[in-house]
N, C-alpha and C positions, 0 to 999 in steps of 0.2 A: 783449611776450614771445610766442614761438612754440614749437611742439612741438620744433623743432630745438634750442632752448635747453635744454629739459628733457632731451632725449637726450644733449646735450653734458655736462650736469651728471652724469648717470648714468654715462657712459663714463669721464669724468675721475676720478670717485670710485672706479670699479671698477679702473681702470688705475693710478691714483696718479701718472700721468705724462702730460703733454700730448702728447708724441710718439707714444706707443702709442695714446692715445685718438684722435688725429688719423688714425692709420693705420686703426683700426677703423671710423671714420666716413667714410673716404675723403675727408678734407680735409687741407689744409696746416696746419702748426702755426700759421702766421700767421692763417689764417681761424678756427681754433679759439680763439686768443687774443682775436680780435675778438669772437667770440660771447660769450666769458666776460665781457668788458668790458660788452657790451650787457646781459646779464642782471644783472650786479652793479649797473649803472646803473639798471636797472628796479627793483631792490629797495633801491637806494641803500645798499648795504653789501657788505662783502667776503665771498665764499662759500668761497674757497680760500686757503690760506697756502702760498706756495712755500718749501720747506725742503730744501735740498740736492738740487735737481732733482726733488723729490717734492711732490705736491700734496696738502695735508691740508685736510679740511673744517673750516670754522669752525662754531660753534654754529648760526649762521643758515644756513650751507650744508647742515647736517644736516637742518634743517627743510625746506629746499627739496628736498633729495634724497628725503625721505620722501614729499612731495607729488608729486614727479616720478614716482616708482615707481607710485603709485596712478593718476595721470592717464594715464601711458603704458600701463598695464595695461587701463584702461577703453577707451582708444583702440584698442588691439590687439583687444580683445574685440568692440568695435563694428564694426571693419573685418571681422572674421571672420563676424559675423552678417549684415552687409550682403552680403558675398561669397556667403554661403550662399543668400541670397534672390535674388541676381541671377545665380547660376551657371546656365548653360543646361542642365546635365546633372545637377545634384544639388539636392535641396531636399525640401520637404514639401508635399503636397496635403492640405488639411483638407477633409473631405467629410462630408455627411450627406444622407439622403433622407427624404422626408416619410412614408414608409411602411415599417414594420418588415420586412414581407415582401419588400421590394425587396432587402434584403441577401442574399437567396437567390441571385438571379442575379448580384449584384455580386461575390460571392466568386470565381467563375470568371474574371471579367475581371481582377481584381486580380492573380491569378497570371500571366496572360499579359502584363499591363502591366509587372510587375516583371522579367519575363524580358528585356524590351526596355530598360527604364529601371531598372537595379538600384540606382542611387544616389538614387532618388526614393522617399521614404517616403510612404505613404498612411495618414493617420490618420482614422479614422471617429469622428465625434462623435455617439454614440448619444443623448446628452441633448438634442441639438438637433433630434431627429426631428420634434416637433410645432411647432418654432419655426424652421424652416429659413430662411425669408425674413428674419426678424429677425436671426438670427445672421449671415447674409450681409451685411446692411446694417451691422452692427457690426464687420465684418471679423474675426469669430471663426472663420469658415470660408471656404474659397476657392470651393467648388462645392457647390451645392444641387441635388439631384435632386428635381424638383417637378412636379406636374401643373398648375400655374398658370403662365401666361405673360403676366400682365396688368401687372406692375410696370414702369413706364418706366425705372427705375433699373437694371434687369437686362438682360443680354444672354442670349438663349435659344438653345440648340441642340437641335433635336428628336432624341429618342433612339428611342422606339418607342411603339406604341399597343397597349394591352391591352383586355380586355373583362371586365366583371364578370358573373359567372354565378351563378345560384342552384344551390347544391350540395345534393344529396339522396342518400339511400341508393338502391341500384338497384331496390328493391321499392317505393319511394315512389310515390304517385299521380301526382306530377309527371313522373316519369321517362318520357322519350319524347315529351313535349309539345313543340310547336314554340317556345313561349315561355310565360312566366307574367306576369301583371300584378301591380302592387303590391297590389291588393286581394286577391289570392290568399293573401297572407301573413297575412290575418286568421285568427286561431285556430291559427296554427302556433307551435310553440316555435322561438325564434330563438337561434342560437349565434354569438357574436361575440367580438372581442378585449376584453380587460379594460381598457376606457377608458370615460370618462363618455359617456352616450348622445349628448349635444350635441356632442361632439368627433368623432363618427363621421358622415362625410358620407353613408355608405350608410344607417345607421340613421335619420338625420334625413330622408332622402329617402323611403325606403320606408314609414316609420312616421310620416309627417308628420300624417296624419289618422286613424291607427289605432294599435292596440297589439298586440304579439304576445301569445300566451297565456302564455308564460313566456320569460324571457331567461336564458341561460347565458353567463357571461363567462369566457373562457379566456385565459391568457397566451401560450400557444404555438400556432402554426398546426397542428402535429401533433395537439394535444389537440382542437382544433375538428374536424379531419377524423375523428378516431376517434369522437367523439360523433355526428357525422353518420352514419358507417358503422353505428353501433349503433342508428340510428333514433331518437335523442334529440331531433332537430329538424332545421331547415334552416339553411344559412349562405349568405353571399354572399362570393365570393372571386374574385380575378383568374384568368383562364383558365390562365396559366402555372404557377400554384401547384398546381392540381388536375390538370394534364395527365397525370402518371404514374398517378394513381389512375383516371383515365378509361380509359387504355389497358389497365390491368389488370382493369377491370370492377368495381373496389371501390366506385366512386362513379358517380353520374350528374350531368350538368350541363344546365341549361336556361337559354336566353337570357332576359334581363329585358326585357320588353315586345317588341312587334313590331319597334321601331326599334333594339333592343339598347342596352346601356349601354357605350359606348366611352370610353376615357380615354387621353389623350396625356401622355407623360412628357417632360420637358425637363431639360437640364443648364443651370442658371442661374449666372451670375457677375456681379460688379459691372461695370456699363458704363463707369464713369469710372476704373477701375483697370487699369493695365497689367499683364497677367498674365505670369508667367515662362513661358518657352518650354515647359517641361515640364508646366505646368498646361494650357496650350492643347493640347498633345499628348495629355494625359490625356482631355480632353473629346472631341477628334476621334477618338481610338482607341476610346473608349467607344461613340460613335455607330456606328462601323464594326463593333464587336463585336456590338452589339445587332442590327444589320442582318443579321449572319451566322447568328443563332440561329433554329432552327426554332420556329415558333409565335409569333414576335414580328414584328408589322407595324410598320415604321418610319414615324413620323408624317411626312406630306407626301410619302412615297415609295410608299405602299401604294395 
């Protein structure tokens, strides 16, 4: 039994007539009669009764029709979903980044991307922020924006390079210094995001062999910056986050160590997965977008 047999049962039941059903299926009446014999042979029972040129369902035929309706609906739904996945111009890009603050620069790009690809939805998975790689491996997302490029199962496209800076109030003793060492953080109040200490690469690096005088944990970047402006402590943030505050003179920034702390961001995708054209376009256009922004050095091109 094939899908065409189920389609035939549905059409004959709907039309009540072989001739009209044959016309709707673009078949000859002879071909349709042959299909009817095949499916009745498959079930070894009569599905329709011919009565004065009218086709009436038998009890068995009604059971087969009910199943046919469900199966054909599932087939149609499946075809639609597969078409959506393989459509070159429409679909969904599931995205996350390993850093909450990255969504700051991402929002500007999403608007420009939608202008060019209006039929592509971009869904940001906030919950995957600290598990981007794992979600990518489990095919829960399509693109992960990450600072790691070590997984052999991923393909990486360099996006940009940023720099972690110590952020202080303009009247802080560090303001104007060429750099600060990690040891200088001894005795300072430290302001950071509201995550466990061990999940913060910055905290684990700076305070590996020391402890801050006091730790304040904030949920929002704006709250961290306001506390620094008030002289409540120091923070460490990427240069692009604090750039507007430096230009206005509200804050001061100091490089971390003589060698500086640079970080490279990549767009990662599964290496063994064939990406839809719109997902590849998303990655390529994101790299170009980041290259065009002031204050962002593109990894490998700077």
